C-alpha positions in Angstrom: 0.0 0.0 0.0 1.0 3.5 -0.6 1.6 6.0 2.2 -0.6 9.1 2.2 0.9 12.3 0.6 1.3 15.0 3.2 -1.1 17.9 3.1 -2.0 20.6 5.7 -4.6 18.2 7.2 -7.4 20.8 7.2 -11.0 20.2 6.0 -10.1 22.1 2.8 -6.8 20.3 2.3 -7.1 16.8 3.9 -4.4 14.2 3.9 -5.3 12.0 0.9 -5.1 8.2 1.7 -5.1 5.8 -1.3 -7.0 2.6 -1.0 -8.1 -0.3 -3.2 -11.1 -0.9 -0.9 -13.8 1.2 0.6 -12.0 1.5 3.9 -8.5 1.6 5.3 -7.0 1.8 8.8 -5.0 4.9 9.4 -2.5 5.7 12.1 -2.1 9.3 13.2 0.9 10.4 15.3 -0.8 13.7 16.1 2.4 15.5 17.2 5.9 15.1 15.8 7.5 14.0 19.1 4.6 11.8 20.1 5.3 8.1 20.7 1.7 6.9 20.7 -0.2 6.2 17.5 -4.0 6.8 17.2 -5.5 4.1 15.0 -8.9 4.6 13.3 -10.9 3.4 10.3 -11.1 5.7 7.3 -14.2 5.1 5.1 -14.9 6.2 1.5 -16.9 9.4 1.2 -16.6 12.5 3.4 -13.5 13.8 4.9 -12.9 12.3 8.4 -10.9 13.6 11.4 -8.5 12.0 13.8 -10.4 11.5 17.0 -7.5 12.8 19.1 -6.0 15.8 17.2 -8.6 16.6 14.6 -6.3 16.3 11.5 -8.5 15.6 8.4 -8.1 12.6 6.1 -9.9 11.5 3.0 -9.9 8.1 1.3 -9.2 8.2 -2.4 -9.5 5.3 -4.9 -6.3 3.6 -6.0 -6.0 1.0 -8.8 -3.2 -1.6 -8.7 -1.1 -2.0 -11.8 -1.9 -5.2 -13.7 
């Protein structure tokens, strides 16, 4: 799987997360020096927020090369 491309993480500029399915588990570190990872499911559709820090993520379709 591909790692998400960094963005500002706002509602207007969410982190885009590629996925070949309709959902993907995402780990958010929240702060640069944080050692804990907040895991949550990201679902196709609307932009979603990390439950801890509020960073926005959006699932985008990705096709595997044949």
